[in-house]
N, CA, C and O of each residue as an XYZ file, in Angstrom:
848
protein
N     -83.081    115.267   -217.034
C     -82.383    114.130   -217.651
C     -80.566    114.015   -217.758
O     -79.976    113.198   -218.465
N     -80.112    114.729   -217.144
C     -78.894    114.712   -216.604
C     -79.000    113.784   -215.653
O     -78.609    112.618   -215.707
N     -79.580    114.375   -214.716
C     -79.559    112.941   -213.782
C     -79.892    111.639   -213.947
O     -79.512    110.662   -213.302
N     -80.865    111.728   -215.152
C     -81.040    110.199   -215.222
C     -79.757    109.092   -216.732
O     -79.641    107.942   -217.155
N     -79.180    110.354   -216.934
C     -78.035    109.814   -217.528
C     -76.804    109.608   -217.438
O     -76.048    109.154   -218.298
N     -76.433    110.156   -215.700
C     -75.813    109.900   -214.486
C     -76.084    108.548   -214.335
O     -75.231    107.702   -214.607
N     -77.360    108.221   -213.865
C     -77.737    107.087   -212.935
C     -78.134    105.491   -214.042
O     -78.331    104.340   -213.652
N     -78.133    105.941   -215.200
C     -77.650    105.059   -216.299
C     -76.286    104.779   -216.236
O     -76.156    103.721   -215.620
N     -75.026    105.305   -216.642
C     -73.970    105.501   -216.753
C     -73.522    104.286   -215.415
O     -72.990    103.188   -215.573
N     -74.004    105.027   -213.962
C     -73.639    104.045   -213.323
C     -74.359    102.634   -213.053
O     -73.667    101.798   -212.473
N     -75.333    102.365   -213.316
C     -75.897    101.002   -213.562
C     -75.462    100.204   -214.770
O     -75.919     99.077   -214.959
N     -74.498    100.822   -215.679
C     -73.904    100.111   -216.254
C     -72.342    100.016   -216.223
O     -71.699     99.309   -216.999
N     -71.790    100.816   -215.229
C     -70.828    100.532   -214.638
C     -71.006     99.133   -213.466
O     -70.319     98.160   -213.153
N     -71.989     99.552   -213.176
C     -71.979     98.055   -211.791
C     -72.373     97.017   -212.496
O     -72.108     95.897   -212.058
N     -72.918     97.124   -213.440
C     -73.267     95.630   -214.165
C     -72.483     94.716   -214.895
O     -72.569     93.500   -215.064
N     -71.225     96.095   -215.526
C     -70.237     95.211   -216.303
C     -69.152     94.821   -215.026
O     -68.732     93.664   -215.046
N     -68.680     95.700   -213.937
C     -68.125     95.257   -213.146
C     -68.065     93.816   -212.649
O     -67.097     93.087   -212.431
N     -69.449     93.604   -212.528
C     -70.262     92.155   -211.465
C     -69.870     91.081   -213.231
O     -69.114     90.135   -213.449
N     -70.609     91.686   -213.921
C     -69.877     90.592   -215.027
C     -68.579     89.994   -215.171
O     -68.368     88.873   -215.632
N     -67.420     91.097   -214.600
C     -66.464     90.867   -215.413
C     -65.927     90.108   -213.761
O     -64.942     89.370   -213.746
N     -66.494     90.328   -212.829
C     -65.934     89.279   -211.454
C     -66.648     87.734   -211.845
O     -66.048     86.723   -211.478
N     -67.882     87.615   -212.565
C     -67.905     86.252   -212.631
C     -67.081     85.613   -213.453
O     -66.714     84.458   -213.235
N     -66.659     86.410   -214.628
C     -65.775     85.938   -215.473
C     -64.447     85.544   -215.301
O     -63.707     84.930   -216.070
N     -64.222     86.055   -214.001
C     -62.853     86.052   -213.536
C     -62.854     85.180   -212.551
O     -61.797     84.628   -212.250
N     -64.170     84.865   -211.795
C     -64.271     83.708   -211.235
C     -64.127     82.237   -211.929
O     -63.473     81.244   -211.612
N     -64.999     82.514   -212.990
C     -65.387     81.168   -213.873
C     -64.162     80.315   -214.055
O     -63.907     79.130   -213.842
N     -63.006     82.106   -214.873
C     -61.455     81.195   -215.368
C     -60.607     81.021   -214.276
O     -59.440     80.718   -214.525
N     -61.074     81.194   -212.723
C     -60.291     80.883   -211.482
C     -60.580     79.156   -211.180
O     -59.832     78.314   -210.683
N     -61.995     79.042   -211.710
C     -62.276     77.551   -211.468
C     -61.984     76.463   -212.064
O     -61.725     75.345   -211.620
N     -62.075     77.095   -213.691
C     -61.253     76.191   -214.944
C     -60.113     75.752   -214.193
O     -59.945     74.601   -213.789
N     -58.955     77.201   -213.945
C     -57.729     76.538   -214.019
C     -57.390     75.679   -213.170
O     -56.530     74.808   -213.296
N     -58.397     76.012   -211.825
C     -58.398     74.728   -210.395
C     -58.400     73.680   -211.266
O     -57.440     72.930   -211.441
N     -59.511     73.606   -211.848
C     -60.146     72.272   -212.024
C     -58.837     71.545   -213.254
O     -58.224     70.481   -213.160
N     -58.796     72.183   -213.904
C     -57.401     71.814   -214.541
C     -56.383     71.073   -213.805
O     -56.267     69.858   -213.966
N     -55.469     71.882   -212.825
C     -54.491     71.672   -212.091
C     -54.667     70.085   -210.943
O     -53.946     69.112   -210.721
N     -56.229     70.620   -210.389
C     -56.800     69.333   -209.581
C     -56.554     68.069   -210.440
O     -55.739     67.303   -209.925
N     -57.052     67.678   -211.602
C     -57.191     66.809   -212.243
C     -55.668     66.407   -212.685
O     -55.402     65.207   -212.627
N     -55.025     66.973   -212.960
C     -53.454     66.840   -213.454
C     -52.837     66.207   -212.566
O     -52.111     65.226   -212.730
N     -53.191     66.923   -211.266
C     -52.196     66.022   -210.158
C     -52.586     64.936   -209.842
O     -51.776     64.042   -209.596
N     -53.859     64.750   -209.773
C     -54.452     63.178   -209.563
C     -54.583     62.223   -210.443
O     -55.216     61.195   -210.202
N     -54.057     62.439   -211.439
C     -53.412     61.629   -213.032
C     -54.791     61.467   -213.440
O     -55.312     60.352   -213.464
N     -55.405     62.522   -213.760
C     -57.197     62.211   -214.236
C     -56.849     62.769   -215.859
O     -56.134     63.635   -216.362
N     -57.782     61.749   -216.321
C     -58.086     62.719   -217.906
C     -59.214     64.237   -217.653
O     -60.312     64.026   -217.140
N     -58.957     65.207   -217.919
C     -59.990     66.686   -217.685
C     -60.539     66.455   -219.355
O     -59.795     66.681   -220.309
N     -61.638     66.079   -219.468
C     -61.895     66.561   -220.489
C     -63.117     68.134   -220.726
O     -64.338     68.180   -220.578
N     -62.277     69.071   -221.071
C     -62.675     70.276   -220.729
C     -63.992     70.554   -221.706
O     -64.743     71.478   -221.395
N     -64.288     69.706   -222.958
C     -64.990     70.306   -224.038
C     -65.525     69.031   -224.181
O     -66.634     69.213   -224.683
N     -65.340     67.798   -224.011
C     -65.111     66.780   -224.639
C     -65.431     66.866   -226.134
O     -64.996     65.982   -226.871
N     -65.778     67.345   -226.370
C     -66.095     67.582   -228.153
C     -64.252     67.593   -229.035
O     -64.127     67.663   -230.257
N     -63.230     67.520   -228.195
C     -61.935     67.273   -228.494
C     -62.211     65.787   -229.206
O     -62.568     65.652   -230.377
N     -62.055     65.079   -228.591
C     -62.423     63.462   -228.519
C     -63.559     62.698   -228.989
O     -63.616     61.469   -228.943
N     -64.659     63.625   -229.538
C     -65.698     63.314   -229.950
C     -65.760     64.118   -231.226
O     -66.507     65.089   -231.103
N     -65.231     64.013   -232.343
C     -65.627     64.308   -233.533
C     -67.138     64.664   -234.100
O     -68.001     63.816   -234.328
N     -67.246     65.721   -234.236
C     -68.194     65.575   -235.277
C     -68.572     65.250   -236.744
O     -68.082     66.029   -237.561
N     -69.362     64.235   -237.252
C     -69.109     63.782   -238.506
C     -70.390     63.031   -239.168
O     -70.743     62.056   -238.503
N     -71.139     63.271   -240.306
C     -71.847     62.248   -240.436
C     -71.792     60.639   -240.474
O     -72.650     59.767   -240.338
N     -70.534     60.631   -240.697
C     -70.397     59.243   -240.545
C     -69.921     58.621   -239.528
O     -69.149     57.669   -239.639
N     -70.289     59.044   -238.535
C     -70.280     58.374   -237.178
C     -71.199     58.193   -236.135
O     -72.173     58.882   -236.437
N     -71.354     57.764   -235.322
C     -72.220     58.017   -234.296
C     -71.846     57.024   -232.990
O     -71.166     55.999   -233.019
N     -72.532     57.677   -231.788
C     -72.002     57.721   -230.815
C     -73.147     57.396   -230.095
O     -74.284     57.819   -230.304
N     -72.595     56.231   -228.802
C     -73.360     55.776   -228.239
C     -73.159     55.580   -226.529
O     -72.083     55.046   -226.259
N     -73.892     55.874   -225.508
C     -73.185     55.991   -224.207
C     -73.340     54.403   -223.903
O     -73.955     53.556   -224.550
N     -72.433     54.250   -222.475
C     -72.667     53.161   -222.000
C     -73.453     52.725   -221.260
O     -74.237     53.467   -220.668
N     -73.445     51.376   -221.098
C     -74.518     50.467   -220.130
C     -74.524     51.361   -218.963
O     -73.620     52.183   -218.808
N     -75.643     51.224   -218.011
C     -76.262     51.672   -216.829
C     -75.945     50.400   -215.690
O     -75.308     50.687   -214.677
N     -76.356     49.187   -215.881
C     -76.020     48.354   -215.184
C     -75.309     47.959   -214.429
O     -74.153     48.252   -214.731
N     -75.422     47.210   -213.218
C     -73.856     47.047   -212.843
C     -73.933     45.255   -212.868
O     -74.809     44.571   -212.340
N     -72.873     44.827   -213.557
C     -72.434     43.735   -213.952
C     -71.269     42.891   -213.056
O     -70.214     42.516   -213.566
N     -71.611     42.664   -211.708
C     -71.082     41.548   -211.210
C     -69.888     40.533   -211.383
O     -68.922     40.452   -210.624
N     -70.129     39.725   -212.582
C     -68.989     39.061   -212.916
C     -68.255     39.472   -213.929
O     -67.291     38.926   -214.464
N     -68.918     40.743   -214.216
C     -67.916     41.421   -215.116
C     -66.929     42.592   -214.534
O     -66.139     43.101   -215.329
N     -66.948     43.071   -213.072
C     -66.584     43.340   -211.913
C     -65.118     42.984   -211.264
O     -64.059     43.539   -210.969
N     -65.930     41.326   -211.227
C     -65.184     40.051   -210.680
C     -64.039     40.185   -211.937
O     -62.822     40.183   -211.747
N     -64.446     40.256   -212.748
C     -62.990     39.742   -213.682
C     -62.291     40.742   -214.193
O     -61.378     40.442   -214.961
N     -62.570     42.296   -213.866
C     -61.353     43.301   -214.191
C     -60.770     43.366   -212.870
O     -59.542     43.371   -212.795
N     -61.473     43.418   -211.810
C     -60.480     43.891   -210.201
C     -59.215     43.352   -210.244
O     -58.106     43.821   -209.988
N     -59.923     41.360   -210.932
C     -58.456     40.051   -210.335
C     -57.591     40.728   -211.261
O     -56.472     40.924   -210.787
N     -57.779     41.203   -212.588
C     -56.720     41.892   -213.080
C     -55.725     42.694   -212.529
O     -54.599     42.334   -212.185
N     -56.308     44.011   -212.459
C     -55.721     45.249   -211.883
C     -55.874     44.890   -210.058
O     -55.715     45.903   -209.377
N     -56.040     44.121   -209.584
C     -56.039     44.099   -207.946
C     -56.661     44.882   -207.362
O     -56.132     45.383   -206.369
N     -58.125     45.326   -207.774
C     -58.807     46.408   -207.318
C     -59.827     45.994   -206.147
O     -60.415     44.919   -206.028
N     -59.882     47.070   -205.350
C     -60.926     47.177   -203.982
C     -62.297     47.979   -204.563
O     -62.488     49.024   -205.184
N     -63.176     46.856   -203.990
C     -64.752     47.864   -204.044
C     -64.593     49.836   -203.603
O     -64.440     50.317   -202.481
N     -64.698     50.554   -204.900
C     -64.567     52.196   -204.517
C     -63.396     51.874   -204.809
O     -62.912     52.021   -203.687
N     -62.038     51.350   -205.818
C     -61.391     52.201   -206.447
C     -61.825     52.699   -207.381
O     -61.543     53.896   -207.324
N     -62.794     52.298   -208.920
C     -62.978     52.894   -209.635
C     -64.472     53.046   -210.377
O     -65.474     52.462   -209.965
N     -64.457     53.614   -211.124
C     -65.828     53.929   -211.858
C     -65.830     52.529   -212.896
O     -64.919     51.724   -213.092
N     -66.790     52.561   -213.295
C     -66.302     51.913   -214.898
C     -67.677     51.935   -215.992
O     -68.885     51.935   -215.756
N     -66.971     51.952   -217.166
C     -67.974     52.020   -217.963
C     -68.117     51.043   -219.436
O     -67.047     51.092   -220.043
N     -69.050     50.266   -220.081
C     -68.974     49.320   -220.452
C     -70.297     49.459   -221.585
O     -71.391     50.019   -221.646
N     -69.176     48.299   -222.673
C     -70.499     48.564   -224.393
C     -70.255     47.403   -224.549
O     -69.214     46.941   -224.083
N     -71.314     46.471   -225.376
C     -71.414     45.417   -225.493
C     -71.297     45.544   -227.156
O     -72.218     46.244   -227.578
N     -70.343     45.018   -228.299
C     -70.451     45.059   -229.652
C     -69.511     44.070   -229.982
O     -68.391     43.854   -229.520
N     -70.447     43.255   -231.255
C     -69.870     42.448   -231.757
C     -68.306     42.984   -232.228
O     -68.172     44.170   -232.529
N     -67.417     42.276   -232.264
C     -65.835     43.138   -232.927
C     -65.811     42.094   -233.793
O     -65.197     42.601   -234.732
N     -66.011     41.199   -234.053
C     -65.350     39.473   -235.315
C     -66.549     39.056   -236.097
O     -66.514     38.109   -236.883
N     -67.837     39.931   -235.822
C     -69.033     39.822   -236.704
C     -69.181     38.333   -236.194
O     -68.801     37.637   -237.136
N     -69.549     37.539   -235.164
C     -69.535     35.855   -234.957
C     -70.952     36.072   -234.318
O     -71.502     35.110   -233.781
N     -71.440     37.050   -234.348
C     -73.297     37.081   -233.559
C     -73.209     37.072   -232.353
O     -74.246     36.908   -231.711
N     -71.834     37.261   -231.599
C     -71.868     37.398   -229.889
C     -71.061     38.562   -229.649
O     -69.837     38.581   -229.773
N     -71.669     39.386   -229.354
C     -70.761     40.511   -228.495
C     -69.910     40.987   -227.759
O     -70.313     41.015   -226.596
N     -68.488     41.546   -227.942
C     -67.560     41.562   -226.751
C     -67.549     42.176   -226.255
O     -67.803     43.171   -226.933
N     -67.295     42.625   -224.554
C     -67.544     43.375   -223.667
C     -66.573     44.730   -223.347
O     -65.901     44.674   -222.317
N     -66.489     45.762   -224.065
C     -65.346     46.903   -223.956
C     -65.478     47.379   -222.716
O     -66.484     48.067   -222.545
N     -64.495     47.167   -221.434
C     -64.767     48.486   -220.258
C     -63.965     49.058   -220.127
O     -62.832     48.602   -219.972
N     -64.314     50.517   -220.142
C     -62.954     51.502   -219.803
C     -63.340     51.645   -218.236
O     -64.508     51.615   -217.847
N     -61.934     51.846   -217.163
C     -62.305     52.419   -216.049
C     -61.296     53.793   -215.953
O     -60.309     54.093   -216.626
N     -61.808     54.328   -215.098
C     -61.657     55.981   -214.091
C     -61.356     55.677   -213.027
O     -62.128     55.013   -212.335
N     -60.077     56.093   -212.557
C     -59.902     56.133   -211.236
C     -58.400     56.671   -211.040
O     -57.968     57.133   -212.096
N     -57.591     56.728   -210.094
C     -56.442     57.365   -210.016
C     -55.632     56.100   -209.850
O     -54.411     56.251   -209.841
N     -56.167     54.743   -209.702
C     -55.271     53.748   -209.676
C     -55.264     53.196   -210.921
O     -54.948     52.012   -210.804
N     -55.451     53.475   -211.997
C     -55.775     53.291   -213.494
C     -56.082     54.048   -214.394
O     -56.561     53.839   -215.508
N     -55.564     55.643   -213.471
C     -55.660     56.601   -215.176
C     -54.256     57.030   -214.502
O     -53.837     56.863   -213.356
N     -53.637     57.697   -215.734
C     -52.433     58.902   -215.764
C     -52.766     60.112   -216.764
O     -53.856     60.294   -217.307
N     -51.955     60.671   -216.861
C     -52.038     62.076   -217.799
C     -52.147     61.745   -219.100
O     -51.952     62.694   -219.860
N     -52.419     60.608   -219.656
C     -51.994     59.925   -220.827
C     -53.488     59.666   -221.054
O     -53.988     59.876   -222.158
N     -54.134     59.254   -220.117
C     -55.331     58.151   -220.594
C     -55.696     57.427   -219.543
O     -55.071     57.802   -218.550
N     -56.647     56.297   -219.251
C     -57.464     55.634   -218.356
C     -57.019     53.912   -219.029
O     -56.614     53.749   -220.180
N     -57.212     52.785   -218.023
C     -56.915     51.892   -218.390
C     -58.683     51.283   -219.250
O     -59.842     51.646   -219.051
N     -58.092     50.284   -220.165
C     -59.524     49.607   -220.846
C     -59.139     48.300   -221.098
O     -57.971     47.924   -221.200
N     -60.299     47.492   -221.216
C     -60.131     45.867   -221.405
C     -61.236     45.349   -222.789
O     -62.172     46.057   -223.161
N     -61.002     44.425   -223.220
C     -62.041     43.940   -223.769
C     -62.363     42.435   -223.592
O     -61.438     41.660   -223.836
N     -63.697     41.858   -223.152
C     -63.881     40.600   -222.559
C     -64.386     39.878   -223.754
O     -64.909     40.499   -224.679
N     -64.247     38.574   -223.766
C     -65.247     37.469   -224.281
C     -65.814     36.587   -223.236
O     -65.357     36.206   -222.159
N     -66.855     36.381   -223.803
C     -67.982     35.718   -222.514
C     -67.662     34.567   -222.992
O     -67.862     34.471   -224.202
N     -67.135     33.439   -222.360
C     -67.514     32.470   -222.553
C     -67.831     31.331   -221.092
O     -67.539     31.307   -219.896
N     -68.560     30.524   -222.029
C     -69.485     29.449   -220.675
C     -69.773     30.183   -219.183
O     -69.593     29.717   -218.057
N     -70.240     31.389   -219.555
C     -70.823     32.596   -218.581
C     -69.915     33.035   -217.851
O     -70.195     33.585   -216.786
N     -68.499     32.865   -218.320
C     -67.547     33.637   -217.533
C     -66.913     34.645   -218.825
O     -67.138     34.500   -220.026
N     -65.935     35.848   -218.076
C     -65.462     36.523   -218.976
C     -64.104     36.466   -219.249
O     -63.394     37.222   -218.585
N     -63.517     35.666   -220.162
C     -62.229     36.101   -220.371
C     -61.761     37.291   -221.074
O     -62.513     38.005   -221.738
N     -59.957     37.590   -220.854
C     -59.849     38.837   -221.367
C     -59.181     38.647   -222.562
O     -58.228     37.899   -222.782
N     -59.777     39.404   -223.329
C     -59.038     39.287   -224.807
C     -58.101     40.315   -225.121
O     -57.040     39.857   -225.545
N     -58.137     41.200   -225.069
C     -57.348     42.575   -224.775
C     -56.981     43.693   -223.696
O     -57.859     43.892   -222.857
N     -55.950     44.365   -223.604
C     -55.777     45.281   -222.581
C     -55.056     46.557   -222.896
O     -53.870     46.615   -223.220
N     -55.712     47.372   -222.798
C     -55.169     49.021   -223.082
C     -54.649     49.899   -222.043
O     -55.087     49.925   -220.893
N     -53.635     50.662   -222.520
C     -53.683     51.691   -221.656
C     -53.931     53.229   -222.203
O     -54.488     53.381   -223.290
N     -53.482     54.427   -221.383
C     -53.432     55.731   -222.345
C     -54.812     55.771   -223.233
O     -54.890     56.015   -224.437
N     -56.140     55.395   -222.104
C     -57.506     55.459   -223.429
C     -58.241     56.494   -223.197
O     -58.269     56.843   -222.017
N     -58.968     57.226   -224.082
C     -59.557     58.196   -223.741
C     -60.931     58.149   -224.586
O     -60.773     57.792   -225.753
N     -62.372     58.476   -224.160
C     -63.044     58.280   -224.693
C     -63.935     59.377   -225.722
O     -63.633     60.537   -225.439
N     -64.680     59.310   -226.541
C     -65.419     57.709   -227.209
C     -64.170     56.579   -227.652
O     -63.133     57.116   -228.042
N     -64.181     55.546   -227.632
C     -63.533     54.422   -228.554
C     -64.499     54.349   -229.790
O     -65.691     54.054   -229.713
N     -63.674     54.723   -231.183
C     -64.536     54.319   -232.068
C     -64.090     52.781   -232.832
O     -63.066     52.321   -233.337
N     -65.325     52.364   -232.618
C     -65.260     51.261   -234.035
C     -65.220     51.094   -235.253
O     -66.246     50.681   -235.794
N     -64.596     51.235   -235.679
C     -64.694     51.115   -237.367
C     -65.457     50.221   -238.393
O     -65.443     49.058   -237.989
N     -65.844     50.298   -239.085
C     -66.171     49.788   -240.034
C     -65.354     48.817   -240.737
O     -65.749     47.700   -241.073
N     -64.019     49.364   -240.976
C     -62.772     48.216   -241.389
C     -62.541     47.001   -240.548
O     -62.970     46.814   -239.409
N     -61.841     46.244   -241.231
C     -61.125     44.940   -240.048
C     -59.941     44.828   -240.647
O     -59.490     45.305   -241.688
N     -59.357     43.875   -239.537
C     -58.011     43.390   -239.759
C     -57.873     41.879   -239.388
O     -57.144     41.690   -238.414
N     -58.274     41.056   -239.807
C     -57.805     39.679   -239.483
C     -59.098     39.200   -239.249
O     -59.089     38.174   -238.570
N     -60.359     39.648   -239.626
C     -61.598     39.251   -239.611
C     -61.956     40.039   -237.912
O     -62.995     39.639   -237.387
N     -61.316     40.857   -237.298
C     -61.810     41.602   -236.382
C     -61.787     43.615   -236.599
O     -60.961     44.394   -237.075
N     -62.739     43.732   -236.152
C     -62.913     45.253   -236.002
C     -62.112     46.391   -235.765
O     -61.974     46.675   -234.575
N     -61.337     47.389   -236.897
C     -60.390     48.362   -236.382
C     -60.756     49.096   -235.352
O     -61.904     49.530   -235.451
N     -60.019     49.468   -234.124
C     -60.378     50.512   -233.193
C     -59.498     51.926   -233.098
O     -58.298     52.195   -233.033
N     -60.707     52.663   -233.124
C     -59.978     53.985   -233.337
C     -59.944     55.055   -232.164
O     -61.009     55.406   -231.657
N     -58.534     55.666   -231.650
C     -58.649     56.132   -230.310
C     -57.409     57.185   -230.228
O     -56.222     57.278   -230.542
N     -58.802     58.160   -229.397
C     -57.481     59.793   -229.766
C     -56.533     59.651   -228.523
O     -56.744     59.123   -227.431
N     -55.427     60.284   -229.024
C     -54.687     60.227   -227.680
C     -53.816     61.661   -227.752
O     -53.479     62.318   -228.738
N     -53.664     61.812   -226.809
C     -53.089     63.310   -225.887
C     -52.562     63.231   -224.618
O     -53.091     62.481   -223.798
N     -51.580     63.907   -224.328
C     -51.011     63.837   -222.794
C     -50.271     63.692   -222.795
O     -49.746     63.366   -223.860
N     -49.246     63.820   -221.214
C     -47.930     63.444   -220.900
C     -47.082     63.462   -222.417
O     -46.581     62.438   -222.883
N     -47.031     64.500   -222.940
C     -46.280     64.987   -224.011
C     -46.456     64.239   -225.193
O     -45.528     64.355   -225.994
N     -47.537     63.384   -225.582
C     -47.910     63.050   -226.771
C     -48.642     63.944   -227.594
O     -49.507     64.701   -227.153
N     -48.260     63.855   -228.945
C     -48.927     65.039   -229.923
C     -50.286     64.384   -230.190
O     -50.508     63.248   -230.611
N     -51.192     65.405   -229.834
C     -52.506     64.926   -230.231
C     -52.925     64.258   -231.450
O     -52.810     65.094   -232.347
N     -53.299     63.306   -231.861
C     -53.509     62.637   -233.037
C     -54.753     61.506   -232.707
O     -55.025     61.128   -231.568
N     -55.459     61.043   -233.969
C     -55.942     59.663   -233.364
C     -55.518     58.620   -234.381
O     -55.253     58.849   -235.561
N     -55.485     57.273   -233.679
C     -54.632     56.098   -233.909
C     -55.371     54.821   -234.243
O     -56.227     54.417   -233.456
N     -55.106     54.163   -235.346
C     -55.616     52.822   -235.490
C     -54.953     51.926   -234.469
O     -53.761     51.952   -234.164
N     -56.063     50.979   -233.894
C     -55.415     49.637   -233.575
C     -56.164     48.169   -234.379
O     -57.301     47.703   -234.303
N     -55.309     47.870   -234.912
C     -55.694     46.688   -235.962
C     -55.326     45.600   -235.397
O     -54.177     45.487   -234.971
N     -56.568     44.241   -235.257
C     -56.211     43.081   -234.314
C     -55.218     41.980   -234.764
O     -55.326     41.792   -235.975
N     -54.541     41.408   -234.339
C     -53.194     40.721   -234.825
C     -52.941     39.460   -233.571
O     -53.268     39.468   -232.384
N     -52.318     38.553   -234.282
C     -52.003     37.460   -233.484
C     -53.178     37.468   -231.676
O     -52.898     37.593   -230.483
N     -54.593     37.241   -232.541
C     -55.241     37.023   -231.152
C     -55.232     37.771   -230.310
O     -55.578     37.272   -229.240
N     -54.826     39.470   -230.252
C     -55.553     40.990   -229.368
C     -55.115     41.700   -230.578
O     -54.658     41.447   -231.693
N     -55.631     43.198   -229.499
C     -55.253     44.191   -229.837
C     -54.204     44.756   -229.570
O     -53.698     44.102   -228.658
N     -53.467     45.725   -229.866
C     -52.323     46.569   -228.997
C     -52.359     46.971   -227.606
O     -53.532     47.062   -227.245
N     -51.641     47.213   -226.800
C     -51.837     47.673   -225.802
C     -51.779     49.084   -225.444
O     -52.559     49.660   -224.685
N     -50.563     49.702   -226.198
C     -50.303     51.054   -226.203
C     -51.214     52.094   -227.663
O     -50.809     51.664   -228.743
N     -51.897     52.855   -227.783
C     -52.453     53.070   -228.399
C     -51.513     54.515   -229.485
O     -51.602     54.795   -230.681
N     -50.790     55.044   -228.503
C     -50.096     56.136   -228.739
C     -48.948     55.499   -229.739
O     -48.634     56.284   -230.635
N     -48.364     54.421   -229.760
C     -47.698     54.135   -230.625
C     -48.419     53.629   -232.187
O     -47.768     53.406   -233.207
N     -49.530     53.550   -232.083
C     -49.924     52.865   -233.625
C     -49.960     54.060   -234.499
O     -49.723     55.221   -234.164
N     -50.282     53.623   -235.638
C     -50.554     53.936   -237.047
C     -51.504     55.451   -236.673
O     -52.382     55.368   -235.814
N     -51.300     56.518   -237.235
C     -51.822     57.805   -237.296
C     -53.025     57.320   -238.447
O     -52.870     56.501   -239.353
N     -54.228     58.073   -238.117
C     -55.459     58.095   -239.119
C     -56.214     59.185   -239.414
O     -56.322     60.090   -238.586
N     -56.732     59.231   -240.432
C     -57.566     61.290   -240.622
C     -59.052     60.866   -239.952
O     -59.567     60.069   -240.737
N     -59.827     61.068   -238.942
C     -60.999     60.878   -238.525
C     -61.656     61.247   -239.481
O     -62.347     60.306   -239.870
N     -61.766     61.909   -239.918
C     -62.732     62.214   -241.472
C     -62.821     61.157   -241.998
O     -63.935     61.106   -242.519
N     -62.153     60.055   -242.206
C     -62.007     59.198   -243.358
C     -63.130     58.291   -242.935
O     -63.959     57.814   -243.709
N     -63.061     58.014   -241.085
C     -63.378     56.985   -240.123
C     -64.358     56.935   -240.274
O     -64.912     58.033   -240.217
N     -65.265     55.729   -240.561
C     -66.839     55.313   -240.559
C     -66.952     54.281   -239.465
O     -66.076     53.440   -239.264
N     -68.273     54.394   -238.633
C     -68.168     54.078   -237.681
C     -68.912     54.132   -236.211
O     -69.599     55.153   -236.183
N     -68.987     53.596   -235.322
C     -69.554     53.993   -234.063
C     -68.693     54.460   -232.602
O     -67.951     53.625   -232.083
N     -68.788     55.320   -232.217
C     -67.956     55.966   -231.130
C     -69.105     55.506   -230.072
O     -70.324     55.679   -230.048
N     -67.985     54.696   -229.012
C     -68.644     53.714   -227.911
C     -68.156     54.525   -227.078
O     -67.159     55.202   -227.326
N     -69.096     54.580   -225.471
C     -68.766     54.646   -224.347
C     -68.445     56.872   -224.584
O     -67.518     57.592   -224.213
N     -69.292     57.065   -225.080
C     -69.102     58.262   -225.404
C     -70.012     59.333   -224.381
O     -70.801     60.160   -224.840
N     -69.668     59.099   -222.534
C     -70.711     59.508   -221.881
C     -69.537     60.861   -221.719
O     -68.331     60.750   -221.942
N     -70.270     62.174   -221.259
C     -69.823     63.481   -220.902
C     -69.247     62.716   -219.352
O     -69.950     62.252   -218.455
N     -67.496     62.794   -219.442
C     -66.755     62.286   -218.087
C     -66.838     63.392   -217.346
O     -66.203     63.272   -216.299
N     -67.466     64.609   -217.498
C     -67.264     65.735   -216.744
C     -68.625     65.900   -215.749
O     -68.765     66.923   -215.079
N     -69.661     64.749   -215.713
C     -70.488     64.531   -215.295
C     -70.421     63.295   -214.438
O     -69.576     62.400   -214.395
N     -71.659     63.504   -213.694
C     -71.307     62.156   -213.069
C     -71.812     60.662   -212.861
O     -72.364     60.055   -211.944
N     -71.236     60.265   -214.509
C     -71.693     59.487   -214.746
C     -70.427     57.910   -214.718
O     -69.217     58.081   -214.574
N     -70.947     56.774   -214.855
C     -70.614     55.490   -215.215
C     -71.038     54.832   -213.664
O     -71.785     55.417   -212.881
N     -70.372     53.438   -213.387
C     -70.626     52.576   -212.667
C     -69.759     52.587   -211.375
O     -68.621     52.119   -211.416
N     -70.157     52.995   -210.486
C     -68.836     52.520   -209.116
C     -68.473     51.085   -208.703
O     -69.394     50.412   -208.238
N     -67.721     50.738   -208.768
C     -67.124     49.398   -208.617
C     -67.243     49.301   -207.263
O     -66.849     48.291   -206.679
């Protein structure tokens, strides 16, 4: 019995030791990823739930998965990109309720991202060609399309953090033919009061997005 007890204690010690090793390895891996993403200037979504609030008043949709060569041509000219520079995510959604959807494009890659987020664009399709309506910096996903509108266009809600920015949700309203470029300097909004849909709700820690 004594021998059995000693053997049991030994097994527990070995198992606890191995668990501790796994925990230490996981912690080191997480620290390495945070440092790496910060160095590359890419946003690192630790859990993604920070930017994707759980609310009965919000629904979420992932981005489209089909390549759009005309869309690629449009955003690559604006940012002077070469094939292989970025991945992109997009959703089509009617922002002014005219029956024709606009296209919201989110770009990810070292040339279009920083510690505060990445670049994004809204296009209107006119005569089968994409025309830029708005351009954004410091964007994190998902982007919430609110049920409320300003000047006939849906309000946008974006989460901002990083680069010394106080974490918060901001409301972007349409004025003078466009949405504002920088979400970080816009009006604060309580996310629990927002009703709408979060677009581009992909998990960025997975291999998602379309390679340009």
